[in-house]
C-alpha positions in Angstrom: 0.0 0.0 0.0 1.4 3.4 -1.0 0.4 6.5 0.8 1.4 10.1 1.0 2.8 11.1 4.3 2.1 14.5 5.8 5.8 15.4 5.3 5.6 14.5 1.6 2.4 16.4 1.2 3.9 19.4 2.9 6.9 19.4 0.5 4.5 19.0 -2.5 2.5 22.1 -1.5 5.4 24.2 -0.2 5.5 26.3 -3.4 1.8 26.2 -4.0 -0.4 29.1 -2.9 -3.9 28.4 -1.7 -6.9 30.4 -2.9 -7.4 31.9 0.5 -3.8 32.9 0.7 -3.9 34.5 -2.7 -7.0 36.5 -1.9 -5.5 37.6 1.4 -2.2 38.6 -0.2 -4.1 40.6 -2.8 -6.2 42.2 -0.1 -3.1 43.2 2.0 -1.4 44.6 -1.1 -4.4 46.8 -1.9 -4.7 48.0 1.6 -1.0 48.7 1.9 -1.0 50.6 -1.4 -3.9 52.8 -0.6 -3.1 53.5 3.1 0.7 53.4 2.7 1.0 55.7 -0.3 -1.7 58.1 1.0 -0.2 58.4 4.5 3.4 58.6 3.4 3.0 60.9 0.4 0.1 63.1 1.5 0.2 62.9 5.3 -1.9 66.0 6.0 -4.6 64.9 3.6 -4.5 61.4 5.1 -5.0 62.9 8.6 -7.8 65.2 7.5 -9.8 62.8 5.3 -9.0 59.1 5.9 -10.9 56.9 5.0 -12.9 59.5 3.0 -16.0 57.6 1.9 -16.5 56.0 5.4 -15.8 59.1 7.4 -12.8 61.0 8.7 -11.4 58.9 11.5 -7.8 60.0 12.0 -8.5 63.7 12.6 -10.9 62.8 15.4 -8.2 61.1 17.4 -5.8 63.8 18.4 -3.6 66.5 16.9 -1.8 66.2 13.6 1.6 64.7 13.7 3.5 64.6 10.4 6.1 62.1 11.7 3.6 59.7 13.1 1.4 59.7 9.9 4.5 59.2 7.6 5.7 56.3 9.9 2.3 54.7 9.7 2.5 55.0 5.9 6.0 53.6 5.8 4.9 50.6 7.9 2.1 49.8 5.5 4.4 50.2 2.5 6.9 47.8 4.1 4.2 45.2 4.8 2.9 45.7 1.3 6.3 45.1 -0.2 6.6 41.9 1.8 3.2 40.8 0.4 4.3 41.5 -3.1 7.5 39.6 -2.5 5.4 36.6 -1.2 3.5 36.5 -4.5 6.8 36.3 -6.4 8.8 34.0 -4.0 6.2 31.4 -3.2 6.8 29.5 -0.1 4.6 28.3 2.8 7.3 29.4 5.2 7.2 32.9 3.8 3.4 33.0 3.9 3.3 31.9 7.5 5.9 34.5 8.6 4.1 37.2 6.6 0.8 36.1 8.0 2.1 36.4 11.5 3.4 39.9 10.8 0.1 41.1 9.3 -1.9 39.4 12.0 0.2 40.9 14.8 -0.1 44.4 13.4 -3.8 43.9 12.6 -4.7 42.6 16.1 -2.7 45.3 17.9 -4.1 48.0 15.6 -7.7 46.6 16.2 -7.0 46.4 19.9 -6.1 50.1 20.2 -9.0 51.3 18.2 -11.7 49.1 19.8 -10.7 50.6 23.1 -10.7 54.2 21.9 -14.1 54.8 20.4 -15.4 57.4 22.7 -14.6 60.3 20.3 -16.4 58.7 17.4 -20.0 58.5 16.3 -21.5 55.0 16.6 -21.6 54.6 12.8 -17.9 55.6 12.5 -16.9 53.3 15.4 -18.7 50.3 13.9 -17.3 51.0 10.4 -13.8 51.3 11.8 -14.0 48.1 13.8 -15.3 46.1 10.9 -12.6 47.4 8.6 -9.8 46.7 11.1 -11.2 43.2 11.9 -11.2 42.4 8.2 -7.6 43.7 7.9 -6.5 41.5 10.8 -8.3 38.4 9.3 -6.3 38.9 6.1 -3.2 38.2 8.0 -4.7 34.9 9.3 -5.7 34.1 5.7 -2.2 34.4 4.5 -0.8 32.1 7.1 -3.3 29.3 6.5 -1.8 26.8 4.1 -3.9 25.2 1.3 -5.6 21.9 2.1 -3.6 18.9 1.2 -5.3 15.9 -0.3 -3.7 12.8 0.9 -4.1 10.1 -1.7 -4.1 6.6 -0.4 -3.8 3.7 -2.9 -6.1 0.9 -2.2 -4.5 -2.5 -2.0 -4.6 -4.3 -5.2 -7.8 -6.4 -5.0 -9.3 -8.5 -7.6 -6.7 -7.5 -10.1 -6.9 -10.5 -12.3 -7.3 -13.6 -10.2 -7.3 -13.9 -6.5 -4.9 -16.3 -4.8 
């Protein structure tokens, strides 16, 4: 009887990207591009208007700080660059490490904002929490490897004559 062991299956999928991982990588790249470029290149506009169509969340949370906004943009650009790299250099180890980085940032970012909602309208608070939860979940999606199908070969029965 021939069977695929988990170690063999892991090697076989090490360069394969799962659909969930691909979707999560594309999502993080999109978020990183929008937030990162906007915050780094146009920090005052980011502060005054982010996220624009959902409200203006940043300006409600304290005075403008050019350095802080640009650092936030740079951090998103760095994570986005890592996500682009993961699309090129396909490896489950890379996806797991990148997923941990995005999830850590996402959970900590979510944690801050969920505990600092008193200055926001209920609608803005709910929208912000939903957006940040989705962003954190994208990191988890990157880290989850694709399903492996273990193929088991049935014993050769009734192949020809039985003995």
